[in-house]
PDB file with SEQRES, HELIX, SHEET and CRYST1 records, atoms N, CA, C and O in Angstrom:
SEQRES   1 A   88  MET LYS THR LYS LEU THR ILE ALA ALA LEU SER LEU LEU          
SEQRES   2 A   88  SER VAL LEU SER PHE GLY ALA ASN ALA ALA ALA HIS GLN          
SEQRES   3 A   88  ILE THR SER GLU GLN THR GLN GLY MET GLN SER LEU GLY          
SEQRES   4 A   88  SER ILE SER VAL SER GLN ILE GLY SER ALA PRO MET ASP          
SEQRES   5 A   88  MET ARG GLN GLU LEU SER GLN LYS ALA THR GLU LYS GLY          
SEQRES   6 A   88  ALA SER ALA TYR ARG VAL THR GLU ALA ARG THR GLY ASP          
SEQRES   7 A   88  THR TRP HIS ALA THR ALA GLU LEU TYR LYS                      
HELIX    1 AA1 LYS A    2  ASN A   21  1                                  20    
HELIX    2 AA2 GLU A   30  THR A   32  5                                   3    
HELIX    3 AA3 PRO A   50  GLU A   63  1                                  14    
SHEET    1 AA1 4 HIS A  25  GLN A  26  0                                        
SHEET    2 AA1 4 ALA A  68  ARG A  75  1                                        
SHEET    3 AA1 4 THR A  79  TYR A  87 -1                                        
SHEET    4 AA1 4 SER A  37  ILE A  46 -1                                        
CRYST1    1.000    1.000    1.000  90.00  90.00  90.00 P 1           1          
ATOM      1  N   MET A   1      22.394  28.777  13.364  1.00  0.00           N  
ATOM      2  CA  MET A   1      21.102  28.885  12.720  1.00  0.00           C  
ATOM      3  C   MET A   1      20.983  27.862  11.588  1.00  0.00           C  
ATOM      4  O   MET A   1      19.953  27.204  11.440  1.00  0.00           O  
ATOM      5  N   LYS A   2      22.048  27.738  10.792  1.00  0.00           N  
ATOM      6  CA  LYS A   2      22.029  26.807   9.671  1.00  0.00           C  
ATOM      7  C   LYS A   2      21.946  25.361  10.171  1.00  0.00           C  
ATOM      8  O   LYS A   2      21.299  24.521   9.545  1.00  0.00           O  
ATOM      9  N   THR A   3      22.595  25.079  11.287  1.00  0.00           N  
ATOM     10  CA  THR A   3      22.563  23.741  11.866  1.00  0.00           C  
ATOM     11  C   THR A   3      21.144  23.390  12.315  1.00  0.00           C  
ATOM     12  O   THR A   3      20.681  22.273  12.085  1.00  0.00           O  
ATOM     13  N   LYS A   4      20.461  24.325  12.946  1.00  0.00           N  
ATOM     14  CA  LYS A   4      19.093  24.076  13.397  1.00  0.00           C  
ATOM     15  C   LYS A   4      18.172  23.817  12.212  1.00  0.00           C  
ATOM     16  O   LYS A   4      17.299  22.952  12.283  1.00  0.00           O  
ATOM     17  N   LEU A   5      18.358  24.552  11.132  1.00  0.00           N  
ATOM     18  CA  LEU A   5      17.535  24.367   9.937  1.00  0.00           C  
ATOM     19  C   LEU A   5      17.798  22.995   9.319  1.00  0.00           C  
ATOM     20  O   LEU A   5      16.864  22.324   8.881  1.00  0.00           O  
ATOM     21  N   THR A   6      19.057  22.578   9.282  1.00  0.00           N  
ATOM     22  CA  THR A   6      19.410  21.265   8.741  1.00  0.00           C  
ATOM     23  C   THR A   6      18.807  20.146   9.580  1.00  0.00           C  
ATOM     24  O   THR A   6      18.269  19.182   9.036  1.00  0.00           O  
ATOM     25  N   ILE A   7      18.895  20.268  10.896  1.00  0.00           N  
ATOM     26  CA  ILE A   7      18.323  19.254  11.795  1.00  0.00           C  
ATOM     27  C   ILE A   7      16.805  19.191  11.627  1.00  0.00           C  
ATOM     28  O   ILE A   7      16.231  18.103  11.595  1.00  0.00           O  
ATOM     29  N   ALA A   8      16.164  20.329  11.522  1.00  0.00           N  
ATOM     30  CA  ALA A   8      14.716  20.352  11.331  1.00  0.00           C  
ATOM     31  C   ALA A   8      14.331  19.698  10.013  1.00  0.00           C  
ATOM     32  O   ALA A   8      13.356  18.949   9.960  1.00  0.00           O  
ATOM     33  N   ALA A   9      15.079  19.970   8.950  1.00  0.00           N  
ATOM     34  CA  ALA A   9      14.792  19.382   7.638  1.00  0.00           C  
ATOM     35  C   ALA A   9      14.983  17.870   7.675  1.00  0.00           C  
ATOM     36  O   ALA A   9      14.165  17.133   7.124  1.00  0.00           O  
ATOM     37  N   LEU A  10      16.051  17.396   8.316  1.00  0.00           N  
ATOM     38  CA  LEU A  10      16.288  15.958   8.417  1.00  0.00           C  
ATOM     39  C   LEU A  10      15.205  15.270   9.245  1.00  0.00           C  
ATOM     40  O   LEU A  10      14.794  14.154   8.929  1.00  0.00           O  
ATOM     41  N   SER A  11      14.752  15.923  10.285  1.00  0.00           N  
ATOM     42  CA  SER A  11      13.683  15.362  11.116  1.00  0.00           C  
ATOM     43  C   SER A  11      12.400  15.214  10.314  1.00  0.00           C  
ATOM     44  O   SER A  11      11.715  14.195  10.408  1.00  0.00           O  
ATOM     45  N   LEU A  12      12.078  16.226   9.531  1.00  0.00           N  
ATOM     46  CA  LEU A  12      10.881  16.183   8.698  1.00  0.00           C  
ATOM     47  C   LEU A  12      10.988  15.076   7.660  1.00  0.00           C  
ATOM     48  O   LEU A  12      10.019  14.353   7.430  1.00  0.00           O  
ATOM     49  N   LEU A  13      12.136  14.934   7.038  1.00  0.00           N  
ATOM     50  CA  LEU A  13      12.328  13.878   6.040  1.00  0.00           C  
ATOM     51  C   LEU A  13      12.217  12.491   6.655  1.00  0.00           C  
ATOM     52  O   LEU A  13      11.669  11.583   6.030  1.00  0.00           O  
ATOM     53  N   SER A  14      12.722  12.313   7.862  1.00  0.00           N  
ATOM     54  CA  SER A  14      12.634  10.999   8.504  1.00  0.00           C  
ATOM     55  C   SER A  14      11.183  10.652   8.825  1.00  0.00           C  
ATOM     56  O   SER A  14      10.783   9.496   8.690  1.00  0.00           O  
ATOM     57  N   VAL A  15      10.394  11.632   9.245  1.00  0.00           N  
ATOM     58  CA  VAL A  15       8.981  11.399   9.515  1.00  0.00           C  
ATOM     59  C   VAL A  15       8.262  11.029   8.224  1.00  0.00           C  
ATOM     60  O   VAL A  15       7.454  10.101   8.213  1.00  0.00           O  
ATOM     61  N   LEU A  16       8.542  11.739   7.141  1.00  0.00           N  
ATOM     62  CA  LEU A  16       7.911  11.437   5.859  1.00  0.00           C  
ATOM     63  C   LEU A  16       8.328  10.074   5.352  1.00  0.00           C  
ATOM     64  O   LEU A  16       7.495   9.334   4.827  1.00  0.00           O  
ATOM     65  N   SER A  17       9.580   9.726   5.494  1.00  0.00           N  
ATOM     66  CA  SER A  17      10.035   8.424   5.006  1.00  0.00           C  
ATOM     67  C   SER A  17       9.449   7.293   5.843  1.00  0.00           C  
ATOM     68  O   SER A  17       9.149   6.229   5.301  1.00  0.00           O  
ATOM     69  N   PHE A  18       9.275   7.495   7.160  1.00  0.00           N  
ATOM     70  CA  PHE A  18       8.632   6.478   7.993  1.00  0.00           C  
ATOM     71  C   PHE A  18       7.208   6.254   7.527  1.00  0.00           C  
ATOM     72  O   PHE A  18       6.765   5.109   7.445  1.00  0.00           O  
ATOM     73  N   GLY A  19       6.475   7.321   7.219  1.00  0.00           N  
ATOM     74  CA  GLY A  19       5.105   7.194   6.740  1.00  0.00           C  
ATOM     75  C   GLY A  19       5.039   6.432   5.438  1.00  0.00           C  
ATOM     76  O   GLY A  19       4.126   5.631   5.240  1.00  0.00           O  
ATOM     77  N   ALA A  20       5.979   6.660   4.551  1.00  0.00           N  
ATOM     78  CA  ALA A  20       6.002   5.957   3.271  1.00  0.00           C  
ATOM     79  C   ALA A  20       6.313   4.479   3.481  1.00  0.00           C  
ATOM     80  O   ALA A  20       5.748   3.629   2.793  1.00  0.00           O  
ATOM     81  N   ASN A  21       7.196   4.161   4.414  1.00  0.00           N  
ATOM     82  CA  ASN A  21       7.555   2.772   4.675  1.00  0.00           C  
ATOM     83  C   ASN A  21       6.455   2.018   5.398  1.00  0.00           C  
ATOM     84  O   ASN A  21       6.411   0.789   5.342  1.00  0.00           O  
ATOM     85  N   ALA A  22       5.570   2.726   6.074  1.00  0.00           N  
ATOM     86  CA  ALA A  22       4.514   2.083   6.824  1.00  0.00           C  
ATOM     87  C   ALA A  22       3.391   1.570   5.917  1.00  0.00           C  
ATOM     88  O   ALA A  22       2.563   0.771   6.355  1.00  0.00           O  
ATOM     89  N   ALA A  23       3.356   2.017   4.676  1.00  0.00           N  
ATOM     90  CA  ALA A  23       2.313   1.594   3.749  1.00  0.00           C  
ATOM     91  C   ALA A  23       2.495   0.126   3.366  1.00  0.00           C  
ATOM     92  O   ALA A  23       3.618  -0.360   3.233  1.00  0.00           O  
ATOM     93  N   ALA A  24       1.376  -0.569   3.193  1.00  0.00           N  
ATOM     94  CA  ALA A  24       1.412  -1.966   2.762  1.00  0.00           C  
ATOM     95  C   ALA A  24       1.938  -2.044   1.332  1.00  0.00           C  
ATOM     96  O   ALA A  24       1.707  -1.140   0.528  1.00  0.00           O  
ATOM     97  N   HIS A  25       2.641  -3.124   1.022  1.00  0.00           N  
ATOM     98  CA  HIS A  25       3.200  -3.290  -0.312  1.00  0.00           C  
ATOM     99  C   HIS A  25       2.711  -4.598  -0.934  1.00  0.00           C  
ATOM    100  O   HIS A  25       2.298  -5.523  -0.234  1.00  0.00           O  
ATOM    101  N   GLN A  26       2.767  -4.650  -2.251  1.00  0.00           N  
ATOM    102  CA  GLN A  26       2.305  -5.821  -2.982  1.00  0.00           C  
ATOM    103  C   GLN A  26       3.361  -6.915  -2.949  1.00  0.00           C  
ATOM    104  O   GLN A  26       4.553  -6.639  -3.087  1.00  0.00           O  
ATOM    105  N   ILE A  27       2.917  -8.173  -2.762  1.00  0.00           N  
ATOM    106  CA  ILE A  27       3.827  -9.313  -2.731  1.00  0.00           C  
ATOM    107  C   ILE A  27       3.315 -10.411  -3.664  1.00  0.00           C  
ATOM    108  O   ILE A  27       2.179 -10.360  -4.136  1.00  0.00           O  
ATOM    109  N   THR A  28       4.159 -11.391  -3.919  1.00  0.00           N  
ATOM    110  CA  THR A  28       3.788 -12.532  -4.753  1.00  0.00           C  
ATOM    111  C   THR A  28       3.276 -13.667  -3.875  1.00  0.00           C  
ATOM    112  O   THR A  28       3.401 -13.619  -2.651  1.00  0.00           O  
ATOM    113  N   SER A  29       2.701 -14.682  -4.503  1.00  0.00           N  
ATOM    114  CA  SER A  29       2.176 -15.807  -3.723  1.00  0.00           C  
ATOM    115  C   SER A  29       3.295 -16.550  -2.996  1.00  0.00           C  
ATOM    116  O   SER A  29       3.069 -17.078  -1.907  1.00  0.00           O  
ATOM    117  N   GLU A  30       4.498 -16.603  -3.577  1.00  0.00           N  
ATOM    118  CA  GLU A  30       5.629 -17.246  -2.898  1.00  0.00           C  
ATOM    119  C   GLU A  30       6.032 -16.487  -1.637  1.00  0.00           C  
ATOM    120  O   GLU A  30       6.457 -17.094  -0.654  1.00  0.00           O  
ATOM    121  N   GLN A  31       5.901 -15.182  -1.662  1.00  0.00           N  
ATOM    122  CA  GLN A  31       6.286 -14.365  -0.515  1.00  0.00           C  
ATOM    123  C   GLN A  31       5.288 -14.459   0.640  1.00  0.00           C  
ATOM    124  O   GLN A  31       5.586 -14.009   1.746  1.00  0.00           O  
ATOM    125  N   THR A  32       4.114 -15.034   0.401  1.00  0.00           N  
ATOM    126  CA  THR A  32       3.116 -15.153   1.463  1.00  0.00           C  
ATOM    127  C   THR A  32       3.407 -16.297   2.424  1.00  0.00           C  
ATOM    128  O   THR A  32       2.771 -16.398   3.473  1.00  0.00           O  
ATOM    129  N   GLN A  33       4.361 -17.163   2.081  1.00  0.00           N  
ATOM    130  CA  GLN A  33       4.697 -18.304   2.938  1.00  0.00           C  
ATOM    131  C   GLN A  33       5.122 -17.801   4.319  1.00  0.00           C  
ATOM    132  O   GLN A  33       6.007 -16.954   4.443  1.00  0.00           O  
ATOM    133  N   GLY A  34       4.485 -18.330   5.330  1.00  0.00           N  
ATOM    134  CA  GLY A  34       4.819 -17.953   6.701  1.00  0.00           C  
ATOM    135  C   GLY A  34       4.159 -16.673   7.175  1.00  0.00           C  
ATOM    136  O   GLY A  34       4.379 -16.255   8.311  1.00  0.00           O  
ATOM    137  N   MET A  35       3.349 -16.036   6.328  1.00  0.00           N  
ATOM    138  CA  MET A  35       2.664 -14.808   6.728  1.00  0.00           C  
ATOM    139  C   MET A  35       1.239 -15.142   7.153  1.00  0.00           C  
ATOM    140  O   MET A  35       0.665 -16.131   6.700  1.00  0.00           O  
ATOM    141  N   GLN A  36       0.682 -14.325   8.011  1.00  0.00           N  
ATOM    142  CA  GLN A  36      -0.674 -14.528   8.514  1.00  0.00           C  
ATOM    143  C   GLN A  36      -1.667 -13.788   7.625  1.00  0.00           C  
ATOM    144  O   GLN A  36      -1.506 -12.592   7.382  1.00  0.00           O  
ATOM    145  N   SER A  37      -2.691 -14.484   7.137  1.00  0.00           N  
ATOM    146  CA  SER A  37      -3.736 -13.870   6.317  1.00  0.00           C  
ATOM    147  C   SER A  37      -4.681 -13.080   7.216  1.00  0.00           C  
ATOM    148  O   SER A  37      -5.055 -13.538   8.296  1.00  0.00           O  
ATOM    149  N   LEU A  38      -5.062 -11.889   6.757  1.00  0.00           N  
ATOM    150  CA  LEU A  38      -5.981 -11.041   7.523  1.00  0.00           C  
ATOM    151  C   LEU A  38      -7.323 -10.853   6.829  1.00  0.00           C  
ATOM    152  O   LEU A  38      -8.143 -10.058   7.289  1.00  0.00           O  
ATOM    153  N   GLY A  39      -7.567 -11.564   5.737  1.00  0.00           N  
ATOM    154  CA  GLY A  39      -8.803 -11.382   4.990  1.00  0.00           C  
ATOM    155  C   GLY A  39      -8.527 -10.771   3.637  1.00  0.00           C  
ATOM    156  O   GLY A  39      -7.401 -10.817   3.142  1.00  0.00           O  
ATOM    157  N   SER A  40      -9.561 -10.194   3.036  1.00  0.00           N  
ATOM    158  CA  SER A  40      -9.377  -9.612   1.710  1.00  0.00           C  
ATOM    159  C   SER A  40     -10.071  -8.265   1.610  1.00  0.00           C  
ATOM    160  O   SER A  40     -10.927  -7.925   2.426  1.00  0.00           O  
ATOM    161  N   ILE A  41      -9.685  -7.509   0.595  1.00  0.00           N  
ATOM    162  CA  ILE A  41     -10.278  -6.202   0.299  1.00  0.00           C  
ATOM    163  C   ILE A  41     -10.517  -6.126  -1.199  1.00  0.00           C  
ATOM    164  O   ILE A  41      -9.939  -6.899  -1.963  1.00  0.00           O  
ATOM    165  N   SER A  42     -11.360  -5.204  -1.617  1.00  0.00           N  
ATOM    166  CA  SER A  42     -11.545  -4.954  -3.036  1.00  0.00           C  
ATOM    167  C   SER A  42     -11.745  -3.464  -3.255  1.00  0.00           C  
ATOM    168  O   SER A  42     -12.237  -2.751  -2.381  1.00  0.00           O  
ATOM    169  N   VAL A  43     -11.357  -3.010  -4.432  1.00  0.00           N  
ATOM    170  CA  VAL A  43     -11.529  -1.615  -4.819  1.00  0.00           C  
ATOM    171  C   VAL A  43     -12.055  -1.582  -6.246  1.00  0.00           C  
ATOM    172  O   VAL A  43     -11.741  -2.457  -7.053  1.00  0.00           O  
ATOM    173  N   SER A  44     -12.845  -0.582  -6.545  1.00  0.00           N  
ATOM    174  CA  SER A  44     -13.385  -0.378  -7.889  1.00  0.00           C  
ATOM    175  C   SER A  44     -13.395   1.109  -8.183  1.00  0.00           C  
ATOM    176  O   SER A  44     -13.688   1.922  -7.307  1.00  0.00           O  
ATOM    177  N   GLN A  45     -13.074   1.459  -9.414  1.00  0.00           N  
ATOM    178  CA  GLN A  45     -13.089   2.854  -9.827  1.00  0.00           C  
ATOM    179  C   GLN A  45     -13.475   2.939 -11.289  1.00  0.00           C  
ATOM    180  O   GLN A  45     -13.334   1.976 -12.043  1.00  0.00           O  
ATOM    181  N   ILE A  46     -13.959   4.096 -11.676  1.00  0.00           N  
ATOM    182  CA  ILE A  46     -14.291   4.349 -13.071  1.00  0.00           C  
ATOM    183  C   ILE A  46     -13.239   5.285 -13.647  1.00  0.00           C  
ATOM    184  O   ILE A  46     -12.986   6.360 -13.103  1.00  0.00           O  
ATOM    185  N   GLY A  47     -12.630   4.868 -14.750  1.00  0.00           N  
ATOM    186  CA  GLY A  47     -11.701   5.718 -15.481  1.00  0.00           C  
ATOM    187  C   GLY A  47     -10.438   6.099 -14.742  1.00  0.00           C  
ATOM    188  O   GLY A  47      -9.938   7.208 -14.928  1.00  0.00           O  
ATOM    189  N   SER A  48      -9.911   5.231 -13.919  1.00  0.00           N  
ATOM    190  CA  SER A  48      -8.665   5.542 -13.207  1.00  0.00           C  
ATOM    191  C   SER A  48      -7.515   4.760 -13.814  1.00  0.00           C  
ATOM    192  O   SER A  48      -7.729   3.856 -14.622  1.00  0.00           O  
ATOM    193  N   ALA A  49      -6.319   5.100 -13.433  1.00  0.00           N  
ATOM    194  CA  ALA A  49      -5.116   4.432 -13.921  1.00  0.00           C  
ATOM    195  C   ALA A  49      -4.759   3.268 -12.998  1.00  0.00           C  
ATOM    196  O   ALA A  49      -5.156   3.260 -11.833  1.00  0.00           O  
ATOM    197  N   PRO A  50      -4.011   2.282 -13.509  1.00  0.00           N  
ATOM    198  CA  PRO A  50      -3.595   1.152 -12.658  1.00  0.00           C  
ATOM    199  C   PRO A  50      -2.840   1.594 -11.399  1.00  0.00           C  
ATOM    200  O   PRO A  50      -2.993   0.978 -10.345  1.00  0.00           O  
ATOM    201  N   MET A  51      -2.039   2.639 -11.495  1.00  0.00           N  
ATOM    202  CA  MET A  51      -1.309   3.117 -10.318  1.00  0.00           C  
ATOM    203  C   MET A  51      -2.269   3.631  -9.247  1.00  0.00           C  
ATOM    204  O   MET A  51      -1.991   3.510  -8.054  1.00  0.00           O  
ATOM    205  N   ASP A  52      -3.397   4.204  -9.670  1.00  0.00           N  
ATOM    206  CA  ASP A  52      -4.396   4.656  -8.707  1.00  0.00           C  
ATOM    207  C   ASP A  52      -4.969   3.465  -7.944  1.00  0.00           C  
ATOM    208  O   ASP A  52      -5.207   3.549  -6.739  1.00  0.00           O  
ATOM    209  N   MET A  53      -5.188   2.360  -8.650  1.00  0.00           N  
ATOM    210  CA  MET A  53      -5.716   1.166  -8.004  1.00  0.00           C  
ATOM    211  C   MET A  53      -4.710   0.604  -7.013  1.00  0.00           C  
ATOM    212  O   MET A  53      -5.078   0.203  -5.909  1.00  0.00           O  
ATOM    213  N   ARG A  54      -3.436   0.573  -7.405  1.00  0.00           N  
ATOM    214  CA  ARG A  54      -2.395   0.072  -6.508  1.00  0.00           C  
ATOM    215  C   ARG A  54      -2.316   0.939  -5.252  1.00  0.00           C  
ATOM    216  O   ARG A  54      -2.170   0.423  -4.143  1.00  0.00           O  
ATOM    217  N   GLN A  55      -2.411   2.245  -5.430  1.00  0.00           N  
ATOM    218  CA  GLN A  55      -2.352   3.160  -4.290  1.00  0.00           C  
ATOM    219  C   GLN A  55      -3.561   2.948  -3.372  1.00  0.00           C  
ATOM    220  O   GLN A  55      -3.423   2.950  -2.149  1.00  0.00           O  
ATOM    221  N   GLU A  56      -4.735   2.768  -3.961  1.00  0.00           N  
ATOM    222  CA  GLU A  56      -5.934   2.556  -3.147  1.00  0.00           C  
ATOM    223  C   GLU A  56      -5.877   1.218  -2.410  1.00  0.00           C  
ATOM    224  O   GLU A  56      -6.288   1.127  -1.253  1.00  0.00           O  
ATOM    225  N   LEU A  57      -5.367   0.178  -3.080  1.00  0.00           N  
ATOM    226  CA  LEU A  57      -5.201  -1.117  -2.400  1.00  0.00           C  
ATOM    227  C   LEU A  57      -4.248  -0.988  -1.223  1.00  0.00           C  
ATOM    228  O   LEU A  57      -4.522  -1.489  -0.132  1.00  0.00           O  
ATOM    229  N   SER A  58      -3.130  -0.315  -1.448  1.00  0.00           N  
ATOM    230  CA  SER A  58      -2.138  -0.130  -0.381  1.00  0.00           C  
ATOM    231  C   SER A  58      -2.729   0.637   0.788  1.00  0.00           C  
ATOM    232  O   SER A  58      -2.502   0.283   1.945  1.00  0.00           O  
ATOM    233  N   GLN A  59      -3.480   1.679   0.493  1.00  0.00           N  
ATOM    234  CA  GLN A  59      -4.086   2.489   1.557  1.00  0.00           C  
ATOM    235  C   GLN A  59      -5.099   1.676   2.356  1.00  0.00           C  
ATOM    236  O   GLN A  59      -5.093   1.714   3.587  1.00  0.00           O  
ATOM    237  N   LYS A  60      -5.967   0.941   1.665  1.00  0.00           N  
ATOM    238  CA  LYS A  60      -6.956   0.121   2.369  1.00  0.00           C  
ATOM    239  C   LYS A  60      -6.286  -0.971   3.204  1.00  0.00           C  
ATOM    240  O   LYS A  60      -6.702  -1.245   4.330  1.00  0.00           O  
ATOM    241  N   ALA A  61      -5.249  -1.589   2.643  1.00  0.00           N  
ATOM    242  CA  ALA A  61      -4.533  -2.640   3.375  1.00  0.00           C  
ATOM    243  C   ALA A  61      -3.901  -2.083   4.642  1.00  0.00           C  
ATOM    244  O   ALA A  61      -3.970  -2.707   5.701  1.00  0.00           O  
ATOM    245  N   THR A  62      -3.293  -0.922   4.538  1.00  0.00           N  
ATOM    246  CA  THR A  62      -2.670  -0.283   5.698  1.00  0.00           C  
ATOM    247  C   THR A  62      -3.710   0.042   6.756  1.00  0.00           C  
ATOM    248  O   THR A  62      -3.470  -0.156   7.947  1.00  0.00           O  
ATOM    249  N   GLU A  63      -4.867   0.542   6.328  1.00  0.00           N  
ATOM    250  CA  GLU A  63      -5.946   0.858   7.269  1.00  0.00           C  
ATOM    251  C   GLU A  63      -6.434  -0.385   8.010  1.00  0.00           C  
ATOM    252  O   GLU A  63      -6.858  -0.288   9.162  1.00  0.00           O  
ATOM    253  N   LYS A  64      -6.382  -1.543   7.370  1.00  0.00           N  
ATOM    254  CA  LYS A  64      -6.815  -2.799   7.988  1.00  0.00           C  
ATOM    255  C   LYS A  64      -5.714  -3.438   8.837  1.00  0.00           C  
ATOM    256  O   LYS A  64      -5.938  -4.486   9.443  1.00  0.00           O  
ATOM    257  N   GLY A  65      -4.525  -2.820   8.889  1.00  0.00           N  
ATOM    258  CA  GLY A  65      -3.438  -3.333   9.714  1.00  0.00           C  
ATOM    259  C   GLY A  65      -2.522  -4.310   9.003  1.00  0.00           C  
ATOM    260  O   GLY A  65      -1.715  -4.975   9.652  1.00  0.00           O  
ATOM    261  N   ALA A  66      -2.626  -4.413   7.691  1.00  0.00           N  
ATOM    262  CA  ALA A  66      -1.779  -5.332   6.922  1.00  0.00           C  
ATOM    263  C   ALA A  66      -0.456  -4.668   6.560  1.00  0.00           C  
ATOM    264  O   ALA A  66      -0.379  -3.453   6.382  1.00  0.00           O  
ATOM    265  N   SER A  67       0.580  -5.491   6.455  1.00  0.00           N  
ATOM    266  CA  SER A  67       1.870  -4.973   6.008  1.00  0.00           C  
ATOM    267  C   SER A  67       2.095  -5.271   4.532  1.00  0.00           C  
ATOM    268  O   SER A  67       2.984  -4.697   3.902  1.00  0.00           O  
ATOM    269  N   ALA A  68       1.273  -6.183   3.978  1.00  0.00           N  
ATOM    270  CA  ALA A  68       1.419  -6.556   2.573  1.00  0.00           C  
ATOM    271  C   ALA A  68       0.081  -7.047   2.032  1.00  0.00           C  
ATOM    272  O   ALA A  68      -0.825  -7.390   2.791  1.00  0.00           O  
ATOM    273  N   TYR A  69      -0.024  -7.073   0.701  1.00  0.00           N  
ATOM    274  CA  TYR A  69      -1.212  -7.613   0.053  1.00  0.00           C  
ATOM    275  C   TYR A  69      -0.815  -8.323  -1.234  1.00  0.00           C  
ATOM    276  O   TYR A  69       0.207  -8.009  -1.845  1.00  0.00           O  
ATOM    277  N   ARG A  70      -1.652  -9.298  -1.638  1.00  0.00           N  
ATOM    278  CA  ARG A  70      -1.428 -10.028  -2.884  1.00  0.00           C  
ATOM    279  C   ARG A  70      -2.692  -9.905  -3.727  1.00  0.00           C  
ATOM    280  O   ARG A  70      -3.776 -10.282  -3.282  1.00  0.00           O  
ATOM    281  N   VAL A  71      -2.557  -9.382  -4.935  1.00  0.00           N  
ATOM    282  CA  VAL A  71      -3.702  -9.204  -5.821  1.00  0.00           C  
ATOM    283  C   VAL A  71      -4.168 -10.578  -6.285  1.00  0.00           C  
ATOM    284  O   VAL A  71      -3.383 -11.364  -6.815  1.00  0.00           O  
ATOM    285  N   THR A  72      -5.443 -10.859  -6.082  1.00  0.00           N  
ATOM    286  CA  THR A  72      -6.002 -12.146  -6.476  1.00  0.00           C  
ATOM    287  C   THR A  72      -6.906 -12.025  -7.696  1.00  0.00           C  
ATOM    288  O   THR A  72      -7.193 -13.020  -8.362  1.00  0.00           O  
ATOM    289  N   GLU A  73      -7.357 -10.805  -7.990  1.00  0.00           N  
ATOM    290  CA  GLU A  73      -8.215 -10.576  -9.148  1.00  0.00           C  
ATOM    291  C   GLU A  73      -8.047  -9.128  -9.592  1.00  0.00           C  
ATOM    292  O   GLU A  73      -7.993  -8.216  -8.766  1.00  0.00           O  
ATOM    293  N   ALA A  74      -7.966  -8.929 -10.901  1.00  0.00           N  
ATOM    294  CA  ALA A  74      -7.890  -7.564 -11.442  1.00  0.00           C  
ATOM    295  C   ALA A  74      -8.565  -7.548 -12.810  1.00  0.00           C  
ATOM    296  O   ALA A  74      -8.293  -8.394 -13.662  1.00  0.00           O  
ATOM    297  N   ARG A  75      -9.445  -6.575 -13.003  1.00  0.00           N  
ATOM    298  CA  ARG A  75     -10.124  -6.392 -14.284  1.00  0.00           C  
ATOM    299  C   ARG A  75      -9.966  -4.953 -14.714  1.00  0.00           C  
ATOM    300  O   ARG A  75      -9.991  -4.036 -13.893  1.00  0.00           O  
ATOM    301  N   THR A  76      -9.804  -4.765 -16.005  1.00  0.00           N  
ATOM    302  CA  THR A  76      -9.659  -3.422 -16.538  1.00  0.00           C  
ATOM    303  C   THR A  76     -10.694  -3.186 -17.632  1.00  0.00           C  
ATOM    304  O   THR A  76     -11.388  -4.108 -18.061  1.00  0.00           O  
ATOM    305  N   GLY A  77     -10.782  -1.969 -18.062  1.00  0.00           N  
ATOM    306  CA  GLY A  77     -11.738  -1.543 -19.078  1.00  0.00           C  
ATOM    307  C   GLY A  77     -12.192  -0.144 -18.726  1.00  0.00           C  
ATOM    308  O   GLY A  77     -11.402   0.665 -18.240  1.00  0.00           O  
ATOM    309  N   ASP A  78     -13.476   0.151 -18.970  1.00  0.00           N  
ATOM    310  CA  ASP A  78     -14.005   1.460 -18.579  1.00  0.00           C  
ATOM    311  C   ASP A  78     -13.999   1.619 -17.063  1.00  0.00           C  
ATOM    312  O   ASP A  78     -13.851   2.723 -16.539  1.00  0.00           O  
ATOM    313  N   THR A  79     -14.162   0.492 -16.369  1.00  0.00           N  
ATOM    314  CA  THR A  79     -14.067   0.495 -14.907  1.00  0.00           C  
ATOM    315  C   THR A  79     -12.958  -0.462 -14.492  1.00  0.00           C  
ATOM    316  O   THR A  79     -12.687  -1.446 -15.180  1.00  0.00           O  
ATOM    317  N   TRP A  80     -12.330  -0.174 -13.382  1.00  0.00           N  
ATOM    318  CA  TRP A  80     -11.269  -1.016 -12.820  1.00  0.00           C  
ATOM    319  C   TRP A  80     -11.797  -1.689 -11.573  1.00  0.00           C  
ATOM    320  O   TRP A  80     -12.561  -1.101 -10.808  1.00  0.00           O  
ATOM    321  N   HIS A  81     -11.382  -2.928 -11.376  1.00  0.00           N  
ATOM    322  CA  HIS A  81     -11.738  -3.646 -10.153  1.00  0.00           C  
ATOM    323  C   HIS A  81     -10.547  -4.519  -9.760  1.00  0.00           C  
ATOM    324  O   HIS A  81      -9.931  -5.157 -10.614  1.00  0.00           O  
ATOM    325  N   ALA A  82     -10.229  -4.544  -8.486  1.00  0.00           N  
ATOM    326  CA  ALA A  82      -9.149  -5.412  -7.988  1.00  0.00           C  
ATOM    327  C   ALA A  82      -9.531  -5.935  -6.622  1.00  0.00           C  
ATOM    328  O   ALA A  82     -10.131  -5.235  -5.807  1.00  0.00           O  
ATOM    329  N   THR A  83      -9.168  -7.185  -6.393  1.00  0.00           N  
ATOM    330  CA  THR A  83      -9.355  -7.832  -5.100  1.00  0.00           C  
ATOM    331  C   THR A  83      -7.989  -8.298  -4.626  1.00  0.00           C  
ATOM    332  O   THR A  83      -7.180  -8.775  -5.423  1.00  0.00           O  
ATOM    333  N   ALA A  84      -7.731  -8.163  -3.343  1.00  0.00           N  
ATOM    334  CA  ALA A  84      -6.426  -8.555  -2.801  1.00  0.00           C  
ATOM    335  C   ALA A  84      -6.584  -9.240  -1.461  1.00  0.00           C  
ATOM    336  O   ALA A  84      -7.473  -8.903  -0.679  1.00  0.00           O  
ATOM    337  N   GLU A  85      -5.716 -10.201  -1.201  1.00  0.00           N  
ATOM    338  CA  GLU A  85      -5.620 -10.894   0.093  1.00  0.00           C  
ATOM    339  C   GLU A  85      -4.636 -10.097   0.948  1.00  0.00           C  
ATOM    340  O   GLU A  85      -3.574  -9.700   0.467  1.00  0.00           O  
ATOM    341  N   LEU A  86      -4.984  -9.865   2.203  1.00  0.00           N  
ATOM    342  CA  LEU A  86      -4.128  -9.095   3.119  1.00  0.00           C  
ATOM    343  C   LEU A  86      -3.274 -10.022   3.963  1.00  0.00           C  
ATOM    344  O   LEU A  86      -3.700 -11.119   4.324  1.00  0.00           O  
ATOM    345  N   TYR A  87      -2.049  -9.567   4.280  1.00  0.00           N  
ATOM    346  CA  TYR A  87      -1.119 -10.356   5.103  1.00  0.00           C  
ATOM    347  C   TYR A  87      -0.435  -9.482   6.127  1.00  0.00           C  
ATOM    348  O   TYR A  87      -0.226  -8.285   5.932  1.00  0.00           O  
ATOM    349  N   LYS A  88      -0.091 -10.131   7.233  1.00  0.00           N  
ATOM    350  CA  LYS A  88       0.641  -9.448   8.307  1.00  0.00           C  
ATOM    351  C   LYS A  88       1.890 -10.222   8.615  1.00  0.00           C  
ATOM    352  O   LYS A  88       2.661  -9.828   9.490  1.00  0.00           O  
TER     353      LYS A  88                                                      
END                                                                             
């Protein structure tokens, strides 16, 4: 019984970790060498934290089929805005 529970827990963790690894990640301009550009995205929010913007960029990039993104513009203040180039 304990073995089955351990196997089930490990299976669940592997599925969760695969989902986390599938998300697009931020890269530098040097890291874009040899990568294919897929276009750009932008996000805007009122009163959010920078981590919220990074999470939203990653989510949008993943939805567009990108494995990585490079932030090309970011503004802060009462409202946040960021634009990123997508790469595959």
